[in-house]
C-alpha positions as CSV (number, residue, x, y, z in Angstrom):
1,X,-13.5,-6.4,-10.4
2,X,-11.7,-9.8,-9.9
3,X,-11.5,-11.7,-6.6
4,X,-8.0,-13.1,-5.8
5,X,-7.5,-16.5,-4.2
6,X,-6.3,-16.2,-0.7
7,X,-3.5,-18.7,-1.1
8,X,-2.1,-17.6,-4.4
9,X,-0.1,-14.4,-4.2
10,X,2.8,-12.9,-2.4
11,X,3.9,-9.5,-3.7
12,X,7.4,-8.2,-3.7
13,X,9.0,-5.6,-1.4
14,X,7.3,-2.2,-1.5
15,X,10.5,-0.2,-0.9
16,X,13.3,-1.1,-3.3
17,X,16.5,0.5,-2.1
18,X,16.6,3.4,-4.6
19,X,17.9,6.9,-4.0
20,X,17.5,9.0,-7.1
21,X,20.4,11.2,-6.0
22,X,22.8,8.2,-6.2
23,X,23.6,5.6,-8.9
24,X,21.6,2.5,-8.5
25,X,19.0,0.2,-10.0
26,X,16.4,1.7,-12.2
27,X,12.9,0.5,-11.4
28,X,12.8,-1.1,-14.9
29,X,15.4,-3.6,-13.5
30,X,13.4,-4.4,-10.4
31,X,10.8,-6.9,-11.7
32,X,13.4,-9.2,-13.2
33,X,15.5,-9.0,-10.0
34,X,12.6,-9.9,-7.8
35,X,11.8,-12.9,-10.0
36,X,15.4,-14.1,-9.9
37,X,16.0,-13.4,-6.2
38,X,12.7,-14.4,-4.7
39,X,10.8,-16.3,-7.3
40,X,8.0,-13.7,-7.0
41,X,6.0,-12.5,-10.0
42,X,4.1,-9.6,-8.5
43,X,5.5,-6.2,-7.6
44,X,4.2,-3.3,-5.5
45,X,6.5,-0.3,-6.4
46,X,6.2,3.3,-5.3
47,X,5.5,6.1,-7.7
48,X,8.5,8.0,-6.3
49,X,10.8,5.2,-7.6
50,X,9.8,5.8,-11.3
51,X,12.7,7.6,-12.9
52,X,10.3,9.5,-15.1
53,X,6.6,9.9,-15.7
54,X,7.0,10.7,-19.4
55,X,5.0,8.4,-21.8
56,X,8.1,6.8,-23.3
57,X,9.5,5.8,-19.9
58,X,6.2,4.5,-18.6
59,X,5.8,2.4,-21.7
60,X,9.3,1.0,-21.3
61,X,8.6,0.2,-17.6
62,X,5.5,-1.7,-18.5
63,X,7.4,-3.6,-21.1
64,X,10.1,-4.5,-18.5
65,X,7.4,-5.8,-16.2
66,X,5.9,-7.9,-18.9
67,X,9.3,-9.2,-20.1
68,X,10.0,-10.5,-16.6
69,X,6.7,-12.3,-16.5
70,X,5.7,-10.1,-13.7
71,X,2.7,-8.0,-12.8
72,X,2.0,-4.8,-10.9
73,X,-0.4,-5.3,-8.0
74,X,-0.4,-1.8,-6.6
75,X,1.3,1.6,-7.0
76,X,2.2,3.5,-3.8
77,X,1.6,7.3,-3.9
78,X,2.8,10.1,-1.7
79,X,0.6,12.1,0.7
80,X,-1.8,14.9,-0.1
81,X,-4.3,16.9,2.1
82,X,-7.8,15.6,1.2
83,X,-9.1,17.1,4.5
84,X,-8.2,20.8,4.2
85,X,-10.8,23.4,5.1
86,X,-10.0,25.2,1.9
87,X,-11.7,23.4,-1.0
88,X,-9.1,24.6,-3.5
89,X,-6.5,22.7,-1.5
90,X,-8.7,19.6,-1.5
91,X,-9.1,20.0,-5.3
92,X,-5.3,20.0,-5.6
93,X,-5.2,16.7,-3.7
94,X,-7.9,15.2,-6.0
95,X,-6.0,16.4,-9.1
96,X,-2.8,14.8,-7.8
97,X,-4.7,11.5,-7.2
98,X,-6.3,11.5,-10.7
99,X,-2.9,12.1,-12.3
100,X,-1.5,9.0,-10.7
101,X,-4.6,6.9,-11.4
102,X,-3.9,7.8,-15.1
103,X,-0.3,6.6,-14.7
104,X,-1.4,3.4,-12.9
105,X,-3.7,2.7,-15.9
106,X,-0.8,3.2,-18.3
107,X,1.7,0.9,-16.5
108,X,-0.9,-1.8,-15.7
109,X,-1.5,-1.4,-12.0
110,X,-5.0,-2.3,-10.8
111,X,-4.8,0.0,-7.7
112,X,-3.0,2.8,-6.1
113,X,-2.2,3.4,-2.4
114,X,-3.0,7.0,-1.7
115,X,-1.4,8.4,1.4
116,X,-3.3,11.1,3.3
117,X,-1.7,14.0,5.2
118,X,-2.9,17.1,7.0
119,X,-1.4,20.6,7.4
120,X,0.6,21.2,10.6
121,X,-1.7,21.8,13.6
122,X,-4.8,20.5,11.8
123,X,-6.7,17.4,12.6
124,X,-8.2,15.4,9.8
125,X,-11.9,15.9,9.1
126,X,-14.1,13.0,8.2
127,X,-16.5,15.1,6.1
128,X,-14.0,16.9,4.0
129,X,-11.9,13.8,3.5
130,X,-14.9,11.7,2.5
131,X,-16.1,14.3,0.0
132,X,-12.6,14.5,-1.6
133,X,-12.0,10.8,-1.7
134,X,-15.5,10.1,-3.1
135,X,-14.6,12.2,-6.1
136,X,-11.3,10.3,-6.4
137,X,-13.1,7.0,-6.2
138,X,-15.5,8.0,-8.8
139,X,-12.6,8.8,-11.1
140,X,-11.0,5.5,-10.3
141,X,-14.2,3.7,-11.2
142,X,-14.0,5.2,-14.7
143,X,-10.5,3.8,-15.1
144,X,-11.2,0.6,-13.2
145,X,-8.4,1.5,-10.7
146,X,-9.0,1.0,-6.9
147,X,-7.8,3.6,-4.4
148,X,-6.4,2.0,-1.2
149,X,-6.0,3.8,2.1
150,X,-3.3,2.6,4.5
151,X,-3.1,2.8,8.3
152,X,0.3,4.5,8.2
153,X,0.6,8.0,9.7
154,X,-0.9,7.8,13.2
155,X,-2.4,11.3,12.9
156,X,-3.7,11.7,9.4
157,X,-4.2,7.9,8.7
158,X,-5.5,6.6,12.0
159,X,-7.1,3.3,11.2
160,X,-10.4,4.1,12.9
161,X,-10.6,7.5,11.1
162,X,-10.0,5.7,7.8
163,X,-12.7,3.2,8.5
164,X,-15.1,6.0,9.3
165,X,-14.2,7.7,6.0
166,X,-14.6,4.4,4.1
167,X,-18.0,3.8,5.6
168,X,-19.1,7.2,4.7
169,X,-17.9,7.0,1.0
170,X,-19.1,3.4,0.6
171,X,-17.5,2.9,-2.8
172,X,-16.1,-0.4,-4.1
173,X,-13.3,1.7,-5.6
174,X,-12.2,3.1,-2.2
175,X,-10.7,0.4,0.0
176,X,-8.5,-0.2,3.0
177,X,-4.9,-1.4,2.9
178,X,-4.2,-3.0,6.3
179,X,-0.6,-2.8,7.5
180,X,0.3,-5.5,10.0
181,X,2.5,-3.2,12.1
182,X,2.0,0.5,11.6
183,X,-0.7,0.8,14.3
184,X,1.7,-0.5,16.9
185,X,3.2,3.0,17.1
186,X,2.2,4.4,20.4
187,X,-0.1,1.4,21.1
188,X,-0.1,-2.2,22.3
189,X,-0.6,-5.4,20.4
190,X,-4.3,-5.6,21.3
191,X,-5.0,-2.1,19.8
192,X,-3.0,-3.1,16.7
193,X,-5.0,-6.2,16.2
194,X,-8.3,-4.3,16.6
195,X,-7.0,-1.7,14.0
196,X,-6.0,-4.4,11.5
197,X,-9.3,-6.2,11.9
198,X,-11.2,-3.0,11.3
199,X,-9.2,-2.3,8.2
200,X,-9.7,-5.8,6.8
201,X,-13.4,-5.3,6.8
202,X,-12.9,-2.8,4.0
203,X,-9.8,-4.4,2.3
204,X,-9.9,-5.8,-1.2
205,X,-6.6,-6.4,-2.9
206,X,-3.7,-5.2,-0.8
207,X,-2.2,-5.9,2.7
208,X,1.3,-5.0,3.9
209,X,3.2,-7.7,5.9
210,X,5.9,-6.8,8.3
211,X,7.4,-8.4,11.4
212,X,9.2,-5.5,13.0
213,X,8.8,-1.8,13.1
214,X,11.6,0.7,13.8
215,X,9.9,4.2,13.8
216,X,11.9,7.3,14.8
217,X,12.8,7.6,18.4
218,X,14.4,4.2,19.0
219,X,11.3,2.2,19.9
220,X,11.2,-1.2,18.4
221,X,7.9,-3.0,17.8
222,X,7.6,-6.7,17.2
223,X,4.6,-7.9,15.1
224,X,2.7,-11.1,15.9
225,X,2.6,-12.2,12.2
226,X,0.8,-15.5,12.9
227,X,-2.0,-13.7,14.8
228,X,-2.5,-11.1,12.1
229,X,-2.7,-13.7,9.3
230,X,-5.4,-15.3,11.4
231,X,-7.2,-12.0,11.4
232,X,-6.9,-11.9,7.6
233,X,-8.4,-15.4,7.4
234,X,-11.2,-14.5,9.7
235,X,-12.2,-11.6,7.4
236,X,-12.0,-13.9,4.3
237,X,-9.3,-11.7,2.8
238,X,-8.4,-12.8,-0.8
239,X,-6.0,-10.2,-1.9
240,X,-2.3,-9.8,-2.2
241,X,0.2,-9.8,0.7
242,X,3.1,-7.3,0.1
243,X,6.4,-7.9,1.9
244,X,7.5,-4.7,3.7
245,X,10.7,-5.4,5.6
246,X,12.0,-2.5,7.7
247,X,15.5,-2.0,6.5
248,X,16.6,-0.6,9.9
249,X,16.2,-4.1,11.1
250,X,18.8,-5.7,8.9
251,X,19.7,-6.8,5.4
252,X,16.7,-6.1,3.1
253,X,17.1,-9.3,1.0
254,X,17.4,-11.6,4.0
255,X,14.6,-9.8,5.8
256,X,12.3,-10.0,2.8
257,X,13.1,-13.6,2.2
258,X,12.2,-14.4,5.8
259,X,8.9,-12.5,5.5
260,X,8.1,-14.5,2.3
261,X,8.8,-17.8,4.1
262,X,6.7,-16.8,7.1
263,X,3.9,-15.7,4.9
264,X,3.9,-18.9,2.8
265,X,3.8,-20.9,6.0
266,X,0.8,-19.0,7.4
267,X,-1.1,-19.0,4.1
268,X,-0.5,-22.8,3.7
269,X,-1.9,-23.3,7.3
270,X,-5.2,-21.7,6.2
């Protein structure tokens, strides 16, 4: 696996405004648009934004990325229950992850972000989750694809739960994806900093940068971007920073450009 220079890479927005039920940009157009609009040559799309997973479309998407002079740095996946008490349910989650690892290999993504979820009323179990993700990481190792876990859902993806799972699996192909702001939900800035610091100790190639968080319920959380970049430096992080602007906070192009400028400033200061 390759180590990435800390100063070198800013990845594009992770959530292009794309509703498949409405006319809009096909993901094949996204890499060139990001180059033109932001001067950024790395993208971090979501699997849900692919118009199709048939081989012809995947090949055409990869060609569009290459034609733009761009690269994929991660592919975001939906959630599955890797913790369920019923092993057949966990097997379904592993099969889902393997399918998308195969897709990542076809389109040229070095990693996938695998969301975790739990069934209603069930708390995530470290043992079951670790057993399932160990199998997925083993599959990823055969394809040279890293599986990243993000501190997103405060229940099923609690940062300290993820860190416990990562420690138990102990695989170079199962890694943390620290998000600068997600762990503010229901917590203060000190907790969020501890959470991000804990995640960075298992991070390898991906981190999500945001400066504001608008979760459901009307609460607005402001992220201390400078402090969290210092946490990244303290942990010798050398991966990608992906701009994740919350579109509830304003225009996504202006917001993303501001995040890029903030990130470049803090990276240069290192």
